Backbone as JSON Lines, residues from 0, in Angstrom:
{"i":0,"aa":"M","n":[-36.75,4.61,-34.48],"ca":[-37.39,3.65,-33.61],"c":[-38.64,3.11,-34.34]}
{"i":1,"aa":"P","n":[-38.79,1.81,-34.4],"ca":[-39.92,1.23,-35.15],"c":[-41.27,1.5,-34.47]}
{"i":2,"aa":"V","n":[-42.28,1.58,-35.33],"ca":[-43.65,1.7,-34.86],"c":[-44.33,0.36,-35.13]}
{"i":3,"aa":"Y","n":[-44.89,-0.23,-34.09],"ca":[-45.59,-1.5,-34.22],"c":[-47.07,-1.22,-34.32]}
{"i":4,"aa":"R","n":[-47.76,-1.97,-35.15],"ca":[-49.18,-1.74,-35.4],"c":[-49.94,-3.05,-35.36]}
{"i":5,"aa":"I","n":[-51.1,-2.99,-34.73],"ca":[-52.03,-4.12,-34.79],"c":[-53.44,-3.57,-34.97]}
{"i":6,"aa":"Y","n":[-54.32,-4.44,-35.44],"ca":[-55.73,-4.12,-35.6],"c":[-56.52,-5.09,-34.72]}
{"i":7,"aa":"V","n":[-57.51,-4.57,-34.03],"ca":[-58.28,-5.39,-33.1],"c":[-59.77,-5.23,-33.39]}
{"i":8,"aa":"E","n":[-60.45,-6.36,-33.49],"ca":[-61.88,-6.38,-33.78],"c":[-62.55,-7.33,-32.79]}
{"i":9,"aa":"K","n":[-63.71,-6.94,-32.3],"ca":[-64.45,-7.84,-31.41],"c":[-64.94,-9.05,-32.2]}
{"i":10,"aa":"K","n":[-64.92,-10.2,-31.58],"ca":[-65.52,-11.39,-32.18],"c":[-67.01,-11.1,-32.36]}
{"i":11,"aa":"P","n":[-67.65,-11.67,-33.39],"ca":[-69.05,-11.32,-33.69],"c":[-69.99,-11.36,-32.49]}
{"i":12,"aa":"E","n":[-69.85,-12.34,-31.64],"ca":[-70.76,-12.45,-30.51],"c":[-70.54,-11.36,-29.45]}
{"i":13,"aa":"F","n":[-69.42,-10.62,-29.53],"ca":[-69.11,-9.56,-28.58],"c":[-69.1,-8.17,-29.23]}
{"i":14,"aa":"A","n":[-69.51,-8.07,-30.46],"ca":[-69.43,-6.82,-31.23],"c":[-70.61,-5.89,-30.92]}
{"i":15,"aa":"V","n":[-70.73,-5.49,-29.68],"ca":[-71.84,-4.65,-29.23],"c":[-71.79,-3.28,-29.92]}
{"i":16,"aa":"E","n":[-70.62,-2.68,-29.99],"ca":[-70.49,-1.36,-30.63],"c":[-70.91,-1.42,-32.1]}
{"i":17,"aa":"A","n":[-70.49,-2.45,-32.81],"ca":[-70.85,-2.58,-34.22],"c":[-72.36,-2.74,-34.39]}
{"i":18,"aa":"R","n":[-72.99,-3.55,-33.55],"ca":[-74.45,-3.72,-33.64],"c":[-75.18,-2.41,-33.31]}
{"i":19,"aa":"S","n":[-74.66,-1.67,-32.35],"ca":[-75.26,-0.39,-31.98],"c":[-75.14,0.61,-33.12]}
{"i":20,"aa":"L","n":[-73.98,0.68,-33.75],"ca":[-73.8,1.56,-34.9],"c":[-74.72,1.19,-36.05]}
{"i":21,"aa":"L","n":[-74.87,-0.09,-36.28],"ca":[-75.77,-0.56,-37.34],"c":[-77.19,-0.08,-37.08]}
{"i":22,"aa":"A","n":[-77.66,-0.23,-35.85],"ca":[-79.0,0.21,-35.5],"c":[-79.14,1.73,-35.61]}
{"i":23,"aa":"D","n":[-78.12,2.47,-35.13],"ca":[-78.16,3.93,-35.2],"c":[-78.17,4.44,-36.62]}
{"i":24,"aa":"I","n":[-77.36,3.86,-37.47],"ca":[-77.31,4.29,-38.87],"c":[-78.64,4.01,-39.56]}
{"i":25,"aa":"G","n":[-79.21,2.86,-39.27],"ca":[-80.49,2.51,-39.87],"c":[-81.6,3.45,-39.43]}
{"i":26,"aa":"S","n":[-81.65,3.75,-38.13],"ca":[-82.75,4.57,-37.64],"c":[-82.51,6.07,-37.83]}
{"i":27,"aa":"A","n":[-81.32,6.56,-37.52],"ca":[-81.05,8.0,-37.59],"c":[-80.87,8.49,-39.02]}
{"i":28,"aa":"L","n":[-80.23,7.69,-39.85],"ca":[-79.95,8.14,-41.22],"c":[-80.9,7.53,-42.25]}
{"i":29,"aa":"G","n":[-81.68,6.56,-41.82],"ca":[-82.63,5.94,-42.74],"c":[-81.98,5.12,-43.84]}
{"i":30,"aa":"I","n":[-80.78,4.64,-43.59],"ca":[-80.09,3.81,-44.58],"c":[-80.57,2.38,-44.42]}
{"i":31,"aa":"E","n":[-81.27,1.89,-45.4],"ca":[-81.77,0.52,-45.37],"c":[-80.89,-0.38,-46.22]}
{"i":32,"aa":"G","n":[-80.89,-1.64,-45.92],"ca":[-80.12,-2.59,-46.71],"c":[-78.72,-2.82,-46.17]}
{"i":33,"aa":"L","n":[-78.3,-2.05,-45.19],"ca":[-77.01,-2.26,-44.56],"c":[-77.13,-3.48,-43.67]}
{"i":34,"aa":"R","n":[-76.34,-4.53,-43.97],"ca":[-76.49,-5.81,-43.27],"c":[-75.61,-5.92,-42.03]}
{"i":35,"aa":"S","n":[-74.43,-5.32,-42.07],"ca":[-73.54,-5.44,-40.92],"c":[-72.5,-4.33,-40.95]}
{"i":36,"aa":"I","n":[-71.89,-4.13,-39.79],"ca":[-70.8,-3.17,-39.64],"c":[-69.72,-3.86,-38.82]}
{"i":37,"aa":"R","n":[-68.49,-3.63,-39.21],"ca":[-67.35,-4.13,-38.44],"c":[-66.59,-2.92,-37.91]}
{"i":38,"aa":"V","n":[-66.26,-2.94,-36.64],"ca":[-65.45,-1.88,-36.04],"c":[-64.08,-2.49,-35.78]}
{"i":39,"aa":"I","n":[-63.08,-1.95,-36.46],"ca":[-61.7,-2.44,-36.31],"c":[-60.86,-1.29,-35.78]}
{"i":40,"aa":"N","n":[-60.31,-1.47,-34.6],"ca":[-59.47,-0.43,-33.98],"c":[-58.01,-0.68,-34.31]}
{"i":41,"aa":"R","n":[-57.31,0.39,-34.61],"ca":[-55.88,0.31,-34.91],"c":[-55.1,0.85,-33.73]}
{"i":42,"aa":"Y","n":[-54.06,0.11,-33.35],"ca":[-53.19,0.55,-32.27],"c":[-51.76,0.61,-32.78]}
{"i":43,"aa":"D","n":[-51.1,1.74,-32.53],"ca":[-49.69,1.92,-32.86],"c":[-48.92,2.02,-31.55]}
{"i":44,"aa":"A","n":[-47.77,1.38,-31.48],"ca":[-46.93,1.44,-30.29],"c":[-45.49,1.71,-30.71]}
{"i":45,"aa":"Q","n":[-44.83,2.54,-29.95],"ca":[-43.46,2.91,-30.25],"c":[-42.66,2.86,-28.95]}
{"i":46,"aa":"G","n":[-41.38,2.62,-29.07],"ca":[-40.53,2.6,-27.89],"c":[-40.47,1.25,-27.2]}
{"i":47,"aa":"L","n":[-40.93,0.21,-27.88],"ca":[-40.9,-1.14,-27.33],"c":[-39.95,-2.01,-28.15]}
{"i":48,"aa":"T","n":[-39.42,-3.01,-27.51],"ca":[-38.67,-4.02,-28.26],"c":[-39.69,-4.92,-28.96]}
{"i":49,"aa":"P","n":[-39.28,-5.64,-30.0],"ca":[-40.22,-6.57,-30.63],"c":[-40.78,-7.59,-29.63]}
{"i":50,"aa":"E","n":[-39.96,-8.03,-28.71],"ca":[-40.41,-9.0,-27.71],"c":[-41.46,-8.39,-26.77]}
{"i":51,"aa":"A","n":[-41.22,-7.16,-26.34],"ca":[-42.17,-6.49,-25.45],"c":[-43.51,-6.26,-26.15]}
{"i":52,"aa":"F","n":[-43.45,-5.86,-27.43],"ca":[-44.7,-5.65,-28.16],"c":[-45.45,-6.97,-28.32]}
{"i":53,"aa":"A","n":[-44.74,-8.04,-28.64],"ca":[-45.38,-9.35,-28.8],"c":[-46.06,-9.79,-27.5]}
{"i":54,"aa":"L","n":[-45.47,-9.46,-26.37],"ca":[-46.09,-9.79,-25.08],"c":[-47.27,-8.88,-24.77]}
{"i":55,"aa":"A","n":[-47.17,-7.61,-25.14],"ca":[-48.22,-6.63,-24.82],"c":[-49.44,-6.76,-25.71]}
{"i":56,"aa":"A","n":[-49.26,-7.12,-26.97],"ca":[-50.36,-7.12,-27.93],"c":[-51.59,-7.91,-27.46]}
{"i":57,"aa":"P","n":[-51.43,-9.12,-26.97],"ca":[-52.63,-9.88,-26.59],"c":[-53.24,-9.5,-25.24]}
{"i":58,"aa":"I","n":[-52.54,-8.71,-24.42],"ca":[-53.12,-8.4,-23.11],"c":[-53.3,-6.91,-22.85]}
{"i":59,"aa":"V","n":[-52.58,-6.06,-23.55],"ca":[-52.72,-4.62,-23.36],"c":[-53.68,-4.03,-24.39]}
{"i":60,"aa":"F","n":[-53.53,-4.44,-25.63],"ca":[-54.32,-3.87,-26.72],"c":[-55.59,-4.68,-27.03]}
{"i":61,"aa":"S","n":[-55.71,-5.84,-26.46],"ca":[-56.86,-6.69,-26.76],"c":[-57.17,-7.61,-25.58]}
{"i":62,"aa":"E","n":[-58.33,-8.22,-25.68],"ca":[-58.73,-9.23,-24.71],"c":[-58.9,-10.53,-25.49]}
{"i":63,"aa":"P","n":[-58.02,-11.49,-25.31],"ca":[-58.05,-12.7,-26.13],"c":[-59.4,-13.42,-26.17]}
{"i":64,"aa":"A","n":[-60.16,-13.37,-25.11],"ca":[-61.43,-14.09,-25.08],"c":[-62.5,-13.45,-25.97]}
{"i":65,"aa":"V","n":[-62.37,-12.15,-26.23],"ca":[-63.43,-11.45,-26.97],"c":[-62.96,-10.76,-28.25]}
{"i":66,"aa":"D","n":[-61.65,-10.7,-28.49],"ca":[-61.11,-9.98,-29.64],"c":[-60.37,-10.88,-30.61]}
{"i":67,"aa":"V","n":[-60.34,-10.41,-31.86],"ca":[-59.5,-11.0,-32.9],"c":[-58.43,-9.96,-33.21]}
{"i":68,"aa":"V","n":[-57.17,-10.36,-33.24],"ca":[-56.06,-9.45,-33.5],"c":[-55.49,-9.75,-34.88]}
{"i":69,"aa":"Y","n":[-55.29,-8.69,-35.66],"ca":[-54.72,-8.81,-37.0],"c":[-53.41,-8.03,-37.05]}
{"i":70,"aa":"E","n":[-52.44,-8.56,-37.77],"ca":[-51.2,-7.82,-38.0],"c":[-51.35,-6.83,-39.14]}
{"i":71,"aa":"H","n":[-52.28,-7.12,-40.04],"ca":[-52.55,-6.25,-41.19],"c":[-54.05,-6.02,-41.27]}
{"i":72,"aa":"L","n":[-54.42,-4.88,-41.85],"ca":[-55.84,-4.61,-42.03],"c":[-56.45,-5.73,-42.86]}
{"i":73,"aa":"P","n":[-57.53,-6.33,-42.39],"ca":[-58.11,-7.46,-43.11],"c":[-58.57,-7.05,-44.52]}
{"i":74,"aa":"E","n":[-58.44,-7.97,-45.44],"ca":[-58.94,-7.75,-46.8],"c":[-60.46,-7.7,-46.75]}
{"i":75,"aa":"I","n":[-61.03,-6.97,-47.69],"ca":[-62.48,-6.91,-47.76],"c":[-62.96,-7.66,-49.0]}
{"i":76,"aa":"D","n":[-64.15,-8.22,-48.91],"ca":[-64.75,-8.9,-50.04],"c":[-65.27,-7.88,-51.04]}
{"i":77,"aa":"D","n":[-65.59,-8.34,-52.24],"ca":[-66.08,-7.44,-53.28],"c":[-67.4,-6.77,-52.9]}
{"i":78,"aa":"D","n":[-68.19,-7.43,-52.05],"ca":[-69.48,-6.84,-51.67],"c":[-69.39,-6.05,-50.36]}
{"i":79,"aa":"E","n":[-68.18,-5.84,-49.85],"ca":[-67.98,-5.05,-48.63],"c":[-67.35,-3.71,-49.0]}
{"i":80,"aa":"H","n":[-67.6,-2.72,-48.16],"ca":[-67.09,-1.38,-48.4],"c":[-66.62,-0.76,-47.09]}
{"i":81,"aa":"V","n":[-65.63,0.11,-47.18],"ca":[-65.2,0.87,-46.02],"c":[-66.16,2.02,-45.86]}
{"i":82,"aa":"F","n":[-66.8,2.11,-44.73],"ca":[-67.78,3.17,-44.47],"c":[-67.09,4.42,-43.95]}
{"i":83,"aa":"A","n":[-66.16,4.26,-43.04],"ca":[-65.48,5.41,-42.47],"c":[-64.12,4.98,-41.95]}
{"i":84,"aa":"E","n":[-63.23,5.94,-41.85],"ca":[-61.91,5.67,-41.31],"c":[-61.46,6.89,-40.53]}
{"i":85,"aa":"S","n":[-60.74,6.67,-39.48],"ca":[-60.18,7.76,-38.69],"c":[-58.71,7.49,-38.49]}
{"i":86,"aa":"I","n":[-57.9,8.44,-38.9],"ca":[-56.45,8.32,-38.71],"c":[-56.01,9.45,-37.79]}
{"i":87,"aa":"C","n":[-55.3,9.12,-36.77],"ca":[-54.76,10.11,-35.85],"c":[-53.83,11.03,-36.64]}
{"i":88,"aa":"R","n":[-53.95,12.32,-36.45],"ca":[-53.14,13.25,-37.23],"c":[-51.66,13.11,-36.94]}
{"i":89,"aa":"D","n":[-51.32,12.54,-35.8],"ca":[-49.92,12.37,-35.43],"c":[-49.37,11.01,-35.84]}
{"i":90,"aa":"S","n":[-50.18,10.23,-36.56],"ca":[-49.74,8.91,-36.96],"c":[-48.53,8.99,-37.87]}
{"i":91,"aa":"L","n":[-47.58,8.13,-37.66],"ca":[-46.38,8.1,-38.48],"c":[-46.58,7.31,-39.76]}
{"i":92,"aa":"I","n":[-47.57,6.44,-39.74],"ca":[-47.81,5.56,-40.87],"c":[-49.29,5.65,-41.22]}
{"i":93,"aa":"S","n":[-49.62,5.83,-42.49],"ca":[-51.03,5.85,-42.86],"c":[-51.34,4.63,-43.71]}
{"i":94,"aa":"D","n":[-52.55,4.13,-43.55],"ca":[-52.97,2.97,-44.32],"c":[-53.44,3.4,-45.69]}
{"i":95,"aa":"R","n":[-53.17,2.6,-46.67],"ca":[-53.62,2.87,-48.02],"c":[-55.03,2.31,-48.17]}
{"i":96,"aa":"I","n":[-55.94,3.16,-48.61],"ca":[-57.31,2.73,-48.83],"c":[-57.51,2.59,-50.33]}
{"i":97,"aa":"H","n":[-57.89,1.42,-50.76],"ca":[-58.09,1.16,-52.18],"c":[-59.35,1.85,-52.68]}
{"i":98,"aa":"A","n":[-59.33,2.31,-53.9],"ca":[-60.47,3.03,-54.47],"c":[-61.73,2.17,-54.42]}
{"i":99,"aa":"R","n":[-61.61,0.87,-54.61],"ca":[-62.8,0.03,-54.62],"c":[-63.42,-0.13,-53.24]}
{"i":100,"aa":"S","n":[-62.72,0.3,-52.19],"ca":[-63.25,0.13,-50.84],"c":[-64.0,1.35,-50.34]}
{"i":101,"aa":"A","n":[-64.03,2.42,-51.11],"ca":[-64.74,3.63,-50.67],"c":[-66.24,3.39,-50.73]}
{"i":102,"aa":"Y","n":[-66.92,3.74,-49.66],"ca":[-68.36,3.53,-49.59],"c":[-69.06,4.59,-50.45]}
{"i":103,"aa":"R","n":[-70.0,4.17,-51.25],"ca":[-70.75,5.07,-52.1],"c":[-72.23,4.9,-51.82]}
{"i":104,"aa":"F","n":[-72.95,6.02,-51.67],"ca":[-74.39,5.98,-51.46],"c":[-75.09,5.97,-52.79]}
């Protein structure tokens, strides 16, 4: 049975969690120079037809007015880095993280 995956990110004007994390990291950890943080949530769904998943994606896993939905993890620019990642231990599919995307202090 196929596993369907999407990535959901709040539009910048609604990215409250990302702004809060940015402030917390700056104040609690004393990391200066960090300009922004993006929070991208991954959703996996199984047991659906392709049609059912296509209907569910914009209303079950996201809110069209405030979210951007990606079919694939967005590419990162050369000056961007992956700070952290969480993969569910029961995930059937794992994302490949490129060596250049690992955050280094």
